[in-house]
C-alpha positions in Angstrom: -26.4 3.9 -25.2 -26.4 7.1 -23.1 -23.3 8.8 -21.9 -24.2 7.9 -18.3 -24.4 4.2 -19.1 -21.2 4.4 -21.1 -19.4 6.0 -18.1 -20.7 3.4 -15.8 -19.5 0.6 -18.0 -16.0 2.2 -18.2 -15.9 2.6 -14.4 -16.7 -1.1 -13.9 -14.1 -2.3 -16.4 -11.6 -4.5 -14.5 -8.8 -3.9 -17.0 -9.1 -0.1 -16.6 -9.1 -0.5 -12.8 -6.1 -2.8 -12.9 -4.2 -0.4 -15.2 -5.0 2.6 -13.0 -4.0 0.7 -9.8 -0.8 -0.5 -11.4 0.0 3.1 -12.4 -0.7 4.3 -8.9 1.5 1.5 -7.5 4.4 2.7 -9.7 3.8 6.3 -8.6 3.7 5.2 -4.9 7.0 3.3 -5.3 8.5 6.4 -6.9 7.2 8.6 -4.1 8.7 6.2 -1.5 12.1 6.2 -3.2 12.0 10.0 -3.5 11.0 10.4 0.1 14.0 8.3 1.2 16.3 10.3 -1.1 15.2 13.7 0.1 14.0 13.2 3.7 15.6 11.8 6.8 14.5 10.6 10.2 10.9 10.3 11.2 9.6 12.0 8.0 11.2 9.4 5.8 10.4 6.5 8.2 6.8 7.2 8.9 6.0 8.5 5.5 7.4 5.3 4.1 5.2 3.3 6.4 2.1 5.1 5.1 3.2 4.6 1.5 3.9 0.9 2.2 0.2 0.3 3.1 -0.9 2.6 0.3 1.1 0.4 -2.1 -0.5 -2.7 -0.7 -4.0 -1.1 -1.2 -3.1 -0.4 -4.9 -1.8 -4.0 -5.3 -5.0 -5.4 -3.9 -6.9 -3.5 -6.7 -4.4 -4.8 -9.3 -5.0 -8.4 -8.3 -8.7 -8.1 -7.5 -10.1 -5.0 -9.3 -13.6 -5.5 -8.2 -12.7 -5.3 -4.5 -14.5 -2.6 -2.5 -12.2 0.2 -1.6 -12.8 -0.2 2.2 -12.1 -3.9 1.9 -8.9 -3.3 0.0 -7.8 -0.8 2.6 -8.7 -3.2 5.4 -6.7 -6.0 3.7 -3.7 -3.7 3.2 -3.8 -2.6 6.8 -4.1 -6.2 8.0 -1.1 -7.3 6.0 0.9 -4.3 7.2 0.1 -4.9 10.8 0.8 -8.6 10.3 4.2 -7.9 8.9 4.9 -5.5 11.8 3.9 -8.0 14.4 5.9 -10.8 12.7 8.9 -8.5 13.4 8.6 -9.7 17.0 9.7 -13.1 15.9 13.2 -14.4 15.2 12.2 -15.7 11.8 11.6 -12.3 10.2 14.7 -10.8 11.8 16.7 -13.7 10.3 15.3 -13.1 6.8 16.0 -9.4 7.1 19.7 -10.2 7.9 19.9 -12.5 4.9 18.4 -10.3 2.2 18.2 -6.6 1.5 14.9 -7.2 -0.4 13.4 -9.1 2.6 14.5 -6.3 5.0 12.9 -3.6 2.7 9.6 -5.5 2.4 9.4 -7.2 5.8 11.4 -4.8 8.0 13.5 -6.0 10.9 12.5 -4.4 14.2 9.0 -4.0 15.7 8.1 -0.3 16.2 4.7 0.4 17.7 4.2 3.8 16.1 4.5 2.1 12.7 1.0 0.7 13.4 -0.5 4.2 13.4 1.2 5.2 10.2 0.1 2.0 8.4 -3.5 3.1 9.3 -2.8 6.5 7.8 -1.9 4.8 4.6 -4.9 2.6 4.6 -7.3 5.5 5.2 -5.6 7.5 2.4 -6.3 4.9 -0.2 -10.0 5.2 -0.4 -9.8 9.0 0.1 -7.7 9.4 -3.1 -9.5 6.9 -5.2 -12.6 8.4 -6.8 -15.2 6.0 -8.2 -18.2 8.0 -9.5 
């Protein structure tokens, strides 16, 4: 087997992709927690929005490692936008009041600029992932 075919086999290994995506997800969570600890205001809020979608992108690749990067980014963006639009309903606000975890994951108040920052996170995913 040539080195190029060995490299191709390693790149297509779902276990390797899952592990890399899981590692990236852990780094993204750490970055989000660090951002909240050291930044305030819009930097923390909107940076967190972008990281939220980037985390979803990584989690898509953990669950379905063969997913095309653009498709994973589109799915992450769709979920992020869906969660944001659900904040317009009473149900999500109720859940956010009942649980800190729900508030962190689902948010509590619709904010239109969040939609842009989710898109930033979705675009970032495929840009930082390099599949050769």
